[in-house]
py3Dmol code that shows the C-alpha trace and the ligand (Angstrom):
import py3Dmol

protein = """\
ATOM      1  CA  UNK A   1     -39.180 -53.822 -20.995  1.00  0.00           C
ATOM      2  CA  UNK A   2     -37.746 -55.545 -24.057  1.00  0.00           C
ATOM      3  CA  UNK A   3     -36.355 -59.072 -23.787  1.00  0.00           C
ATOM      4  CA  UNK A   4     -34.402 -60.641 -26.639  1.00  0.00           C
ATOM      5  CA  UNK A   5     -33.279 -64.252 -26.769  1.00  0.00           C
ATOM      6  CA  UNK A   6     -29.714 -64.020 -28.082  1.00  0.00           C
ATOM      7  CA  UNK A   7     -29.049 -67.739 -27.794  1.00  0.00           C
ATOM      8  CA  UNK A   8     -31.528 -70.527 -27.064  1.00  0.00           C
ATOM      9  CA  UNK A   9     -29.254 -73.597 -27.153  1.00  0.00           C
ATOM     10  CA  UNK A  10     -27.498 -75.325 -24.280  1.00  0.00           C
ATOM     11  CA  UNK A  11     -23.714 -75.707 -24.077  1.00  0.00           C
ATOM     12  CA  UNK A  12     -22.264 -76.729 -27.432  1.00  0.00           C
ATOM     13  CA  UNK A  13     -24.967 -74.947 -29.413  1.00  0.00           C
ATOM     14  CA  UNK A  14     -26.991 -76.441 -32.243  1.00  0.00           C
ATOM     15  CA  UNK A  15     -25.418 -78.026 -34.188  1.00  0.00           C
ATOM     16  CA  UNK A  16     -22.586 -78.899 -31.803  1.00  0.00           C
ATOM     17  CA  UNK A  17     -19.180 -78.993 -33.483  1.00  0.00           C
ATOM     18  CA  UNK A  18     -18.427 -82.669 -32.803  1.00  0.00           C
ATOM     19  CA  UNK A  19     -21.937 -84.128 -32.703  1.00  0.00           C
ATOM     20  CA  UNK A  20     -23.591 -86.496 -35.131  1.00  0.00           C
ATOM     21  CA  UNK A  21     -26.865 -86.988 -33.284  1.00  0.00           C
ATOM     22  CA  UNK A  22     -29.839 -87.074 -35.642  1.00  0.00           C
ATOM     23  CA  UNK A  23     -30.751 -83.440 -34.864  1.00  0.00           C
ATOM     24  CA  UNK A  24     -27.236 -82.118 -35.523  1.00  0.00           C
ATOM     25  CA  UNK A  25     -26.951 -84.056 -38.786  1.00  0.00           C
ATOM     26  CA  UNK A  26     -30.372 -82.819 -39.894  1.00  0.00           C
ATOM     27  CA  UNK A  27     -29.797 -79.146 -39.099  1.00  0.00           C
ATOM     28  CA  UNK A  28     -26.373 -79.217 -40.793  1.00  0.00           C
ATOM     29  CA  UNK A  29     -27.948 -80.566 -43.959  1.00  0.00           C
ATOM     30  CA  UNK A  30     -30.700 -77.926 -43.949  1.00  0.00           C
ATOM     31  CA  UNK A  31     -33.626 -80.240 -43.199  1.00  0.00           C
ATOM     32  CA  UNK A  32     -36.837 -78.174 -42.885  1.00  0.00           C
ATOM     33  CA  UNK A  33     -38.242 -77.865 -39.375  1.00  0.00           C
ATOM     34  CA  UNK A  34     -34.917 -77.468 -37.550  1.00  0.00           C
ATOM     35  CA  UNK A  35     -33.280 -74.112 -36.762  1.00  0.00           C
ATOM     36  CA  UNK A  36     -29.642 -73.645 -35.781  1.00  0.00           C
ATOM     37  CA  UNK A  37     -29.245 -72.063 -32.346  1.00  0.00           C
ATOM     38  CA  UNK A  38     -26.429 -70.332 -30.492  1.00  0.00           C
ATOM     39  CA  UNK A  39     -25.596 -70.799 -26.829  1.00  0.00           C
ATOM     40  CA  UNK A  40     -27.583 -69.590 -23.870  1.00  0.00           C
ATOM     41  CA  UNK A  41     -28.059 -65.842 -23.341  1.00  0.00           C
ATOM     42  CA  UNK A  42     -30.773 -63.174 -23.097  1.00  0.00           C
ATOM     43  CA  UNK A  43     -30.556 -59.389 -23.477  1.00  0.00           C
ATOM     44  CA  UNK A  44     -32.929 -57.068 -21.579  1.00  0.00           C
ATOM     45  CA  UNK A  45     -33.586 -53.338 -21.789  1.00  0.00           C
ATOM     46  CA  UNK A  46     -36.051 -50.904 -20.313  1.00  0.00           C
ATOM     47  CA  UNK A  47     -35.470 -48.076 -22.808  1.00  0.00           C
ATOM     48  CA  UNK A  48     -34.179 -49.913 -25.894  1.00  0.00           C
ATOM     49  CA  UNK A  49     -30.864 -48.000 -25.649  1.00  0.00           C
ATOM     50  CA  UNK A  50     -29.101 -49.489 -22.640  1.00  0.00           C
ATOM     51  CA  UNK A  51     -29.003 -53.247 -22.234  1.00  0.00           C
ATOM     52  CA  UNK A  52     -28.074 -55.924 -19.738  1.00  0.00           C
ATOM     53  CA  UNK A  53     -26.987 -59.379 -20.848  1.00  0.00           C
ATOM     54  CA  UNK A  54     -28.170 -62.339 -18.836  1.00  0.00           C
ATOM     55  CA  UNK A  55     -25.163 -64.634 -19.309  1.00  0.00           C
ATOM     56  CA  UNK A  56     -22.347 -64.191 -21.829  1.00  0.00           C
ATOM     57  CA  UNK A  57     -22.060 -67.187 -24.129  1.00  0.00           C
ATOM     58  CA  UNK A  58     -19.051 -68.220 -26.242  1.00  0.00           C
ATOM     59  CA  UNK A  59     -21.223 -67.229 -29.248  1.00  0.00           C
ATOM     60  CA  UNK A  60     -21.611 -63.664 -28.030  1.00  0.00           C
ATOM     61  CA  UNK A  61     -19.761 -62.022 -30.908  1.00  0.00           C
ATOM     62  CA  UNK A  62     -22.064 -63.710 -33.427  1.00  0.00           C
ATOM     63  CA  UNK A  63     -25.096 -62.843 -31.289  1.00  0.00           C
ATOM     64  CA  UNK A  64     -24.150 -59.163 -31.113  1.00  0.00           C
ATOM     65  CA  UNK A  65     -23.633 -58.992 -34.862  1.00  0.00           C
ATOM     66  CA  UNK A  66     -27.099 -60.503 -35.345  1.00  0.00           C
ATOM     67  CA  UNK A  67     -28.770 -57.995 -32.992  1.00  0.00           C
ATOM     68  CA  UNK A  68     -28.769 -54.351 -34.239  1.00  0.00           C
ATOM     69  CA  UNK A  69     -29.938 -53.050 -30.844  1.00  0.00           C
ATOM     70  CA  UNK A  70     -26.600 -54.164 -29.391  1.00  0.00           C
ATOM     71  CA  UNK A  71     -24.369 -52.584 -32.034  1.00  0.00           C
ATOM     72  CA  UNK A  72     -22.003 -49.692 -31.252  1.00  0.00           C
ATOM     73  CA  UNK A  73     -23.828 -46.430 -32.113  1.00  0.00           C
ATOM     74  CA  UNK A  74     -21.696 -43.796 -33.935  1.00  0.00           C
ATOM     75  CA  UNK A  75     -23.575 -40.889 -32.311  1.00  0.00           C
ATOM     76  CA  UNK A  76     -21.872 -41.791 -29.010  1.00  0.00           C
ATOM     77  CA  UNK A  77     -18.318 -41.381 -30.373  1.00  0.00           C
ATOM     78  CA  UNK A  78     -15.483 -43.594 -31.570  1.00  0.00           C
ATOM     79  CA  UNK A  79     -16.071 -46.323 -28.972  1.00  0.00           C
ATOM     80  CA  UNK A  80     -19.484 -47.317 -27.582  1.00  0.00           C
ATOM     81  CA  UNK A  81     -21.591 -50.244 -26.533  1.00  0.00           C
ATOM     82  CA  UNK A  82     -25.266 -50.380 -25.501  1.00  0.00           C
ATOM     83  CA  UNK A  83     -24.262 -53.210 -23.123  1.00  0.00           C
ATOM     84  CA  UNK A  84     -23.969 -51.714 -19.635  1.00  0.00           C
ATOM     85  CA  UNK A  85     -24.078 -54.855 -17.510  1.00  0.00           C
ATOM     86  CA  UNK A  86     -23.846 -58.646 -17.569  1.00  0.00           C
ATOM     87  CA  UNK A  87     -25.524 -60.893 -15.001  1.00  0.00           C
ATOM     88  CA  UNK A  88     -24.190 -64.448 -14.655  1.00  0.00           C
ATOM     89  CA  UNK A  89     -26.418 -67.316 -13.480  1.00  0.00           C
ATOM     90  CA  UNK A  90     -23.659 -69.903 -13.016  1.00  0.00           C
ATOM     91  CA  UNK A  91     -20.044 -70.627 -13.902  1.00  0.00           C
ATOM     92  CA  UNK A  92     -20.723 -72.916 -16.880  1.00  0.00           C
ATOM     93  CA  UNK A  93     -18.568 -72.324 -19.956  1.00  0.00           C
ATOM     94  CA  UNK A  94     -21.663 -71.527 -22.029  1.00  0.00           C
ATOM     95  CA  UNK A  95     -22.568 -68.723 -19.592  1.00  0.00           C
ATOM     96  CA  UNK A  96     -19.260 -67.003 -18.788  1.00  0.00           C
ATOM     97  CA  UNK A  97     -16.797 -67.600 -21.653  1.00  0.00           C
ATOM     98  CA  UNK A  98     -18.381 -64.814 -23.713  1.00  0.00           C
ATOM     99  CA  UNK A  99     -17.101 -62.233 -21.249  1.00  0.00           C
ATOM    100  CA  UNK A 100     -13.830 -62.468 -23.183  1.00  0.00           C
ATOM    101  CA  UNK A 101     -15.642 -61.025 -26.218  1.00  0.00           C
ATOM    102  CA  UNK A 102     -16.346 -57.845 -24.253  1.00  0.00           C
ATOM    103  CA  UNK A 103     -12.704 -56.808 -23.906  1.00  0.00           C
ATOM    104  CA  UNK A 104     -11.229 -53.682 -25.623  1.00  0.00           C
ATOM    105  CA  UNK A 105     -11.461 -51.305 -22.669  1.00  0.00           C
ATOM    106  CA  UNK A 106     -15.235 -50.797 -22.586  1.00  0.00           C
ATOM    107  CA  UNK A 107     -16.931 -49.989 -19.274  1.00  0.00           C
ATOM    108  CA  UNK A 108     -19.742 -52.233 -17.993  1.00  0.00           C
ATOM    109  CA  UNK A 109     -20.596 -54.125 -14.797  1.00  0.00           C
ATOM    110  CA  UNK A 110     -20.488 -57.856 -14.125  1.00  0.00           C
ATOM    111  CA  UNK A 111     -22.964 -59.213 -11.573  1.00  0.00           C
ATOM    112  CA  UNK A 112     -22.872 -62.687 -10.045  1.00  0.00           C
ATOM    113  CA  UNK A 113     -23.024 -64.537  -6.775  1.00  0.00           C
ATOM    114  CA  UNK A 114     -19.932 -64.789  -4.577  1.00  0.00           C
ATOM    115  CA  UNK A 115     -19.427 -68.322  -5.852  1.00  0.00           C
ATOM    116  CA  UNK A 116     -19.610 -67.428  -9.539  1.00  0.00           C
ATOM    117  CA  UNK A 117     -17.514 -64.273  -9.216  1.00  0.00           C
ATOM    118  CA  UNK A 118     -14.862 -66.355  -7.450  1.00  0.00           C
ATOM    119  CA  UNK A 119     -14.658 -68.561 -10.566  1.00  0.00           C
ATOM    120  CA  UNK A 120     -14.143 -65.449 -12.687  1.00  0.00           C
ATOM    121  CA  UNK A 121     -11.470 -64.257 -10.224  1.00  0.00           C
ATOM    122  CA  UNK A 122      -9.711 -67.646 -10.216  1.00  0.00           C
ATOM    123  CA  UNK A 123      -9.310 -67.671 -13.997  1.00  0.00           C
ATOM    124  CA  UNK A 124      -6.796 -64.965 -14.787  1.00  0.00           C
ATOM    125  CA  UNK A 125      -7.782 -64.666 -18.454  1.00  0.00           C
ATOM    126  CA  UNK A 126     -10.798 -62.678 -17.230  1.00  0.00           C
ATOM    127  CA  UNK A 127      -8.430 -60.020 -15.885  1.00  0.00           C
ATOM    128  CA  UNK A 128      -8.560 -58.676 -19.430  1.00  0.00           C
ATOM    129  CA  UNK A 129     -11.767 -57.123 -18.048  1.00  0.00           C
ATOM    130  CA  UNK A 130      -9.992 -55.088 -15.408  1.00  0.00           C
ATOM    131  CA  UNK A 131     -11.518 -53.222 -12.516  1.00  0.00           C
ATOM    132  CA  UNK A 132     -12.327 -50.368 -12.101  1.00  0.00           C
ATOM    133  CA  UNK A 133     -13.497 -50.172 -15.740  1.00  0.00           C
ATOM    134  CA  UNK A 134     -15.383 -53.463 -15.355  1.00  0.00           C
ATOM    135  CA  UNK A 135     -16.456 -53.754 -11.715  1.00  0.00           C
ATOM    136  CA  UNK A 136     -17.553 -57.153 -10.407  1.00  0.00           C
ATOM    137  CA  UNK A 137     -20.586 -56.753  -8.173  1.00  0.00           C
ATOM    138  CA  UNK A 138     -21.799 -59.444  -5.792  1.00  0.00           C
ATOM    139  CA  UNK A 139     -25.485 -60.243  -6.212  1.00  0.00           C
ATOM    140  CA  UNK A 140     -27.143 -61.026  -2.898  1.00  0.00           C
ATOM    141  CA  UNK A 141     -29.757 -63.783  -2.894  1.00  0.00           C
ATOM    142  CA  UNK A 142     -33.455 -63.041  -2.400  1.00  0.00           C
ATOM    143  CA  UNK A 143     -33.163 -59.273  -2.595  1.00  0.00           C
ATOM    144  CA  UNK A 144     -33.862 -57.015  -5.616  1.00  0.00           C
ATOM    145  CA  UNK A 145     -30.704 -55.230  -6.768  1.00  0.00           C
ATOM    146  CA  UNK A 146     -30.880 -52.199  -9.096  1.00  0.00           C
ATOM    147  CA  UNK A 147     -28.717 -52.718 -12.181  1.00  0.00           C
ATOM    148  CA  UNK A 148     -26.261 -50.124 -13.432  1.00  0.00           C
ATOM    149  CA  UNK A 149     -23.072 -49.944 -15.430  1.00  0.00           C
ATOM    150  CA  UNK A 150     -20.808 -47.454 -17.184  1.00  0.00           C
ATOM    151  CA  UNK A 151     -22.442 -44.716 -15.117  1.00  0.00           C
ATOM    152  CA  UNK A 152     -25.935 -45.553 -16.378  1.00  0.00           C
ATOM    153  CA  UNK A 153     -28.867 -46.661 -14.221  1.00  0.00           C
ATOM    154  CA  UNK A 154     -30.684 -49.316 -16.241  1.00  0.00           C
ATOM    155  CA  UNK A 155     -34.052 -48.815 -14.535  1.00  0.00           C
ATOM    156  CA  UNK A 156     -34.348 -52.547 -13.825  1.00  0.00           C
ATOM    157  CA  UNK A 157     -33.867 -54.639 -10.733  1.00  0.00           C
ATOM    158  CA  UNK A 158     -32.705 -58.220 -10.614  1.00  0.00           C
ATOM    159  CA  UNK A 159     -33.414 -60.622  -7.778  1.00  0.00           C
ATOM    160  CA  UNK A 160     -31.197 -63.694  -7.657  1.00  0.00           C
ATOM    161  CA  UNK A 161     -32.392 -66.849  -5.951  1.00  0.00           C
ATOM    162  CA  UNK A 162     -30.840 -70.258  -5.485  1.00  0.00           C
ATOM    163  CA  UNK A 163     -32.289 -73.103  -7.552  1.00  0.00           C
ATOM    164  CA  UNK A 164     -31.523 -76.818  -7.344  1.00  0.00           C
ATOM    165  CA  UNK A 165     -28.523 -77.460  -9.568  1.00  0.00           C
ATOM    166  CA  UNK A 166     -24.890 -78.378  -9.728  1.00  0.00           C
ATOM    167  CA  UNK A 167     -21.459 -76.781  -9.705  1.00  0.00           C
ATOM    168  CA  UNK A 168     -19.905 -76.213 -13.173  1.00  0.00           C
ATOM    169  CA  UNK A 169     -18.635 -79.387 -14.893  1.00  0.00           C
ATOM    170  CA  UNK A 170     -14.961 -78.378 -14.732  1.00  0.00           C
ATOM    171  CA  UNK A 171     -15.238 -77.787 -10.958  1.00  0.00           C
ATOM    172  CA  UNK A 172     -16.950 -81.069 -10.069  1.00  0.00           C
ATOM    173  CA  UNK A 173     -15.338 -82.800  -7.091  1.00  0.00           C
ATOM    174  CA  UNK A 174     -16.247 -86.514  -7.069  1.00  0.00           C
ATOM    175  CA  UNK A 175     -14.626 -86.915  -3.646  1.00  0.00           C
ATOM    176  CA  UNK A 176     -17.052 -84.393  -2.131  1.00  0.00           C
ATOM    177  CA  UNK A 177     -19.957 -86.854  -2.444  1.00  0.00           C
ATOM    178  CA  UNK A 178     -23.104 -86.975  -4.554  1.00  0.00           C
ATOM    179  CA  UNK A 179     -23.441 -83.190  -4.712  1.00  0.00           C
ATOM    180  CA  UNK A 180     -19.971 -82.979  -6.367  1.00  0.00           C
ATOM    181  CA  UNK A 181     -19.033 -80.054  -4.139  1.00  0.00           C
ATOM    182  CA  UNK A 182     -22.017 -77.894  -5.107  1.00  0.00           C
ATOM    183  CA  UNK A 183     -22.676 -74.951  -2.781  1.00  0.00           C
ATOM    184  CA  UNK A 184     -25.384 -72.301  -2.524  1.00  0.00           C
ATOM    185  CA  UNK A 185     -24.946 -69.677  -5.216  1.00  0.00           C
ATOM    186  CA  UNK A 186     -23.516 -72.071  -7.812  1.00  0.00           C
ATOM    187  CA  UNK A 187     -26.768 -71.976  -9.781  1.00  0.00           C
ATOM    188  CA  UNK A 188     -29.265 -69.164  -9.552  1.00  0.00           C
ATOM    189  CA  UNK A 189     -32.455 -68.065 -11.217  1.00  0.00           C
ATOM    190  CA  UNK A 190     -33.222 -64.403 -11.864  1.00  0.00           C
ATOM    191  CA  UNK A 191     -36.350 -62.310 -11.482  1.00  0.00           C
ATOM    192  CA  UNK A 192     -36.002 -59.145 -13.554  1.00  0.00           C
ATOM    193  CA  UNK A 193     -38.420 -56.323 -12.723  1.00  0.00           C
ATOM    194  CA  UNK A 194     -39.154 -52.915 -14.186  1.00  0.00           C
ATOM    195  CA  UNK A 195     -40.095 -51.007 -11.014  1.00  0.00           C
ATOM    196  CA  UNK A 196     -41.806 -48.277 -13.069  1.00  0.00           C
ATOM    197  CA  UNK A 197     -44.405 -50.715 -14.414  1.00  0.00           C
ATOM    198  CA  UNK A 198     -44.045 -53.517 -11.822  1.00  0.00           C
ATOM    199  CA  UNK A 199     -43.753 -55.972 -14.734  1.00  0.00           C
ATOM    200  CA  UNK A 200     -41.350 -58.830 -14.317  1.00  0.00           C
ATOM    201  CA  UNK A 201     -40.140 -62.107 -15.757  1.00  0.00           C
ATOM    202  CA  UNK A 202     -38.055 -65.059 -14.599  1.00  0.00           C
ATOM    203  CA  UNK A 203     -34.962 -66.503 -16.266  1.00  0.00           C
ATOM    204  CA  UNK A 204     -33.849 -69.962 -15.129  1.00  0.00           C
ATOM    205  CA  UNK A 205     -31.600 -71.573 -17.758  1.00  0.00           C
ATOM    206  CA  UNK A 206     -30.205 -74.235 -15.415  1.00  0.00           C
ATOM    207  CA  UNK A 207     -32.285 -76.110 -12.840  1.00  0.00           C
ATOM    208  CA  UNK A 208     -32.322 -79.738 -11.750  1.00  0.00           C
ATOM    209  CA  UNK A 209     -35.652 -79.820  -9.932  1.00  0.00           C
ATOM    210  CA  UNK A 210     -38.697 -77.637  -9.288  1.00  0.00           C
ATOM    211  CA  UNK A 211     -38.976 -77.999  -5.534  1.00  0.00           C
ATOM    212  CA  UNK A 212     -41.665 -76.447  -3.331  1.00  0.00           C
ATOM    213  CA  UNK A 213     -39.926 -73.106  -2.706  1.00  0.00           C
ATOM    214  CA  UNK A 214     -39.182 -72.648  -6.406  1.00  0.00           C
ATOM    215  CA  UNK A 215     -42.743 -73.595  -7.371  1.00  0.00           C
ATOM    216  CA  UNK A 216     -44.113 -71.087  -4.860  1.00  0.00           C
ATOM    217  CA  UNK A 217     -41.850 -68.366  -6.233  1.00  0.00           C
ATOM    218  CA  UNK A 218     -42.913 -68.987  -9.838  1.00  0.00           C
ATOM    219  CA  UNK A 219     -46.642 -69.366  -9.167  1.00  0.00           C
ATOM    220  CA  UNK A 220     -48.712 -66.981 -11.348  1.00  0.00           C
ATOM    221  CA  UNK A 221     -45.614 -65.377 -12.933  1.00  0.00           C
ATOM    222  CA  UNK A 222     -46.313 -63.599 -16.205  1.00  0.00           C
ATOM    223  CA  UNK A 223     -43.325 -64.966 -18.186  1.00  0.00           C
ATOM    224  CA  UNK A 224     -40.776 -67.676 -17.376  1.00  0.00           C
ATOM    225  CA  UNK A 225     -37.781 -68.586 -19.563  1.00  0.00           C
ATOM    226  CA  UNK A 226     -36.867 -72.044 -18.316  1.00  0.00           C
ATOM    227  CA  UNK A 227     -34.285 -74.829 -18.646  1.00  0.00           C
ATOM    228  CA  UNK A 228     -35.240 -76.915 -21.686  1.00  0.00           C
ATOM    229  CA  UNK A 229     -32.037 -78.950 -21.875  1.00  0.00           C
ATOM    230  CA  UNK A 230     -33.481 -82.434 -22.318  1.00  0.00           C
ATOM    231  CA  UNK A 231     -36.845 -83.949 -23.197  1.00  0.00           C
ATOM    232  CA  UNK A 232     -36.112 -87.192 -21.319  1.00  0.00           C
ATOM    233  CA  UNK A 233     -33.595 -87.739 -18.551  1.00  0.00           C
ATOM    234  CA  UNK A 234     -31.660 -90.474 -20.377  1.00  0.00           C
ATOM    235  CA  UNK A 235     -31.824 -89.201 -23.987  1.00  0.00           C
ATOM    236  CA  UNK A 236     -28.077 -88.571 -24.256  1.00  0.00           C
ATOM    237  CA  UNK A 237     -27.360 -92.115 -23.061  1.00  0.00           C
ATOM    238  CA  UNK A 238     -29.915 -93.604 -25.463  1.00  0.00           C
ATOM    239  CA  UNK A 239     -28.433 -91.662 -28.379  1.00  0.00           C
ATOM    240  CA  UNK A 240     -24.925 -92.884 -27.465  1.00  0.00           C
ATOM    241  CA  UNK A 241     -23.679 -89.315 -26.916  1.00  0.00           C
ATOM    242  CA  UNK A 242     -22.472 -89.608 -23.337  1.00  0.00           C
ATOM    243  CA  UNK A 243     -23.098 -91.718 -20.244  1.00  0.00           C
ATOM    244  CA  UNK A 244     -24.854 -89.078 -18.128  1.00  0.00           C
ATOM    245  CA  UNK A 245     -28.494 -88.455 -17.287  1.00  0.00           C
ATOM    246  CA  UNK A 246     -29.956 -84.964 -17.219  1.00  0.00           C
ATOM    247  CA  UNK A 247     -30.149 -85.189 -13.442  1.00  0.00           C
ATOM    248  CA  UNK A 248     -26.416 -85.909 -13.267  1.00  0.00           C
ATOM    249  CA  UNK A 249     -25.784 -82.834 -15.436  1.00  0.00           C
ATOM    250  CA  UNK A 250     -27.926 -80.621 -13.191  1.00  0.00           C
ATOM    251  CA  UNK A 251     -30.860 -80.308 -15.573  1.00  0.00           C
ATOM    252  CA  UNK A 252     -34.493 -81.274 -15.159  1.00  0.00           C
ATOM    253  CA  UNK A 253     -36.175 -82.920 -18.165  1.00  0.00           C
ATOM    254  CA  UNK A 254     -39.315 -81.709 -19.908  1.00  0.00           C
ATOM    255  CA  UNK A 255     -41.316 -84.957 -19.862  1.00  0.00           C
ATOM    256  CA  UNK A 256     -42.416 -87.271 -17.056  1.00  0.00           C
ATOM    257  CA  UNK A 257     -44.164 -86.892 -13.734  1.00  0.00           C
ATOM    258  CA  UNK A 258     -41.331 -84.833 -12.207  1.00  0.00           C
ATOM    259  CA  UNK A 259     -40.580 -82.966 -15.443  1.00  0.00           C
ATOM    260  CA  UNK A 260     -41.095 -79.301 -16.186  1.00  0.00           C
ATOM    261  CA  UNK A 261     -44.220 -79.751 -18.342  1.00  0.00           C
ATOM    262  CA  UNK A 262     -46.107 -81.568 -15.571  1.00  0.00           C
ATOM    263  CA  UNK A 263     -44.789 -79.404 -12.744  1.00  0.00           C
ATOM    264  CA  UNK A 264     -45.527 -76.075 -14.415  1.00  0.00           C
ATOM    265  CA  UNK A 265     -49.041 -77.238 -15.369  1.00  0.00           C
ATOM    266  CA  UNK A 266     -50.060 -76.422 -11.782  1.00  0.00           C
ATOM    267  CA  UNK A 267     -48.325 -73.041 -11.477  1.00  0.00           C
ATOM    268  CA  UNK A 268     -50.559 -70.745 -13.538  1.00  0.00           C
ATOM    269  CA  UNK A 269     -47.709 -69.038 -15.423  1.00  0.00           C
ATOM    270  CA  UNK A 270     -48.859 -66.730 -18.245  1.00  0.00           C
ATOM    271  CA  UNK A 271     -46.168 -67.519 -20.796  1.00  0.00           C
ATOM    272  CA  UNK A 272     -43.691 -70.402 -20.668  1.00  0.00           C
ATOM    273  CA  UNK A 273     -40.657 -70.403 -22.956  1.00  0.00           C
ATOM    274  CA  UNK A 274     -37.959 -73.071 -23.084  1.00  0.00           C
ATOM    275  CA  UNK A 275     -34.366 -71.907 -23.501  1.00  0.00           C
ATOM    276  CA  UNK A 276     -30.992 -73.661 -22.984  1.00  0.00           C
ATOM    277  CA  UNK A 277     -32.156 -76.506 -25.254  1.00  0.00           C
ATOM    278  CA  UNK A 278     -29.630 -79.266 -25.867  1.00  0.00           C
ATOM    279  CA  UNK A 279     -28.974 -80.467 -29.404  1.00  0.00           C
ATOM    280  CA  UNK A 280     -30.117 -83.982 -28.422  1.00  0.00           C
ATOM    281  CA  UNK A 281     -33.614 -82.747 -27.537  1.00  0.00           C
ATOM    282  CA  UNK A 282     -36.184 -84.154 -29.999  1.00  0.00           C
ATOM    283  CA  UNK A 283     -38.353 -81.051 -29.466  1.00  0.00           C
ATOM    284  CA  UNK A 284     -35.896 -79.076 -31.620  1.00  0.00           C
ATOM    285  CA  UNK A 285     -37.548 -80.796 -34.587  1.00  0.00           C
ATOM    286  CA  UNK A 286     -40.787 -78.960 -35.335  1.00  0.00           C
ATOM    287  CA  UNK A 287     -42.281 -82.159 -36.774  1.00  0.00           C
ATOM    288  CA  UNK A 288     -41.576 -84.281 -33.687  1.00  0.00           C
ATOM    289  CA  UNK A 289     -44.060 -85.739 -31.228  1.00  0.00           C
ATOM    290  CA  UNK A 290     -42.031 -84.076 -28.465  1.00  0.00           C
ATOM    291  CA  UNK A 291     -42.664 -80.641 -30.022  1.00  0.00           C
ATOM    292  CA  UNK A 292     -46.391 -81.397 -30.291  1.00  0.00           C
ATOM    293  CA  UNK A 293     -46.452 -82.460 -26.637  1.00  0.00           C
ATOM    294  CA  UNK A 294     -44.739 -79.267 -25.525  1.00  0.00           C
ATOM    295  CA  UNK A 295     -46.897 -76.955 -27.569  1.00  0.00           C
ATOM    296  CA  UNK A 296     -50.012 -78.851 -26.554  1.00  0.00           C
ATOM    297  CA  UNK A 297     -49.065 -78.113 -22.943  1.00  0.00           C
ATOM    298  CA  UNK A 298     -48.842 -74.393 -23.712  1.00  0.00           C
ATOM    299  CA  UNK A 299     -45.056 -74.056 -23.922  1.00  0.00           C
ATOM    300  CA  UNK A 300     -43.096 -72.182 -26.561  1.00  0.00           C
ATOM    301  CA  UNK A 301     -39.714 -73.393 -27.762  1.00  0.00           C
ATOM    302  CA  UNK A 302     -37.377 -70.397 -27.623  1.00  0.00           C
ATOM    303  CA  UNK A 303     -35.310 -69.496 -30.647  1.00  0.00           C
ATOM    304  CA  UNK A 304     -32.516 -67.044 -31.351  1.00  0.00           C
ATOM    305  CA  UNK A 305     -33.982 -63.607 -32.026  1.00  0.00           C
ATOM    306  CA  UNK A 306     -37.263 -64.179 -30.166  1.00  0.00           C
ATOM    307  CA  UNK A 307     -38.415 -60.861 -28.690  1.00  0.00           C
ATOM    308  CA  UNK A 308     -40.808 -60.472 -25.780  1.00  0.00           C
ATOM    309  CA  UNK A 309     -42.157 -57.101 -24.620  1.00  0.00           C
ATOM    310  CA  UNK A 310     -43.600 -56.547 -21.165  1.00  0.00           C
TER     311      UNK A 310
END
"""
ligand_1 = """\
1
ZN
Zn -26.098 -83.273 -31.476
"""
view = py3Dmol.view(width=600, height=400)
view.addModel(protein, "pdb")
view.setStyle({"model": 0}, {"cartoon": {"style": "trace"}})
view.addModel(ligand_1, "xyz")
view.setStyle({"model": 1}, {"stick": {}})
view.zoomTo()
view.show()
């Protein structure tokens, strides 16, 4: 199984178009130790020929151009794509808007929970990806589902599971109470398995808390790509960027007693890789204390183009 990080940044990317935080200013000016990053997506393949995207970011066109494995191959005729399926983990703009880039009458499958597929259905612009060419397939929770698309079996299964999180920003309902109208299936994690080798990894780009059931599920996993949005819960407030904590945005922070570094230290995971990293996160700077803390705890900071083979 080949896993490629297409985009390792959170929504907005790095740098973000309208942001003058110290990281964005530094990466724009080419300061050493900071790498630009596109928005959140992974690509996975068992055979190197047929691929599934885990989320479709607004930067997808740029990501495809940067990834030769995902280019159209002339030997397959005038129109072709190695992308046979897309699996969505929530309805955030950074995870679904890239579907629009996959128009032009190409067959593939879109997988998501009932909740996320209903967002796609409610926004008529996505009808540019019309069934039956682009079927929308409901992912059940807690059950491995074999992936296929365009008549090709991908030889991989994906198991979706609910994780603590929040409904997409543009669907928040303040009147619904503190959960903002969040329902099961709004945010999921994925376990992707190659049944032929029994190797697997987890992909959880959005998660507000590692509760007991999630910790039990991840215990002793070989590889986990995990939500690295913020280093501290209030960093966006402290930097004057916006008045929300990470918790309010549906994202756990890296540091602190409830953070991902501390929580994962007890889970025995083989390889831990942060993805979905917000531009405010000091760990984006390779010279920062935050980066040293992360790496000292055994984590890697994901970057665009990172390849993992299992
Ligand atoms: Zn910024």
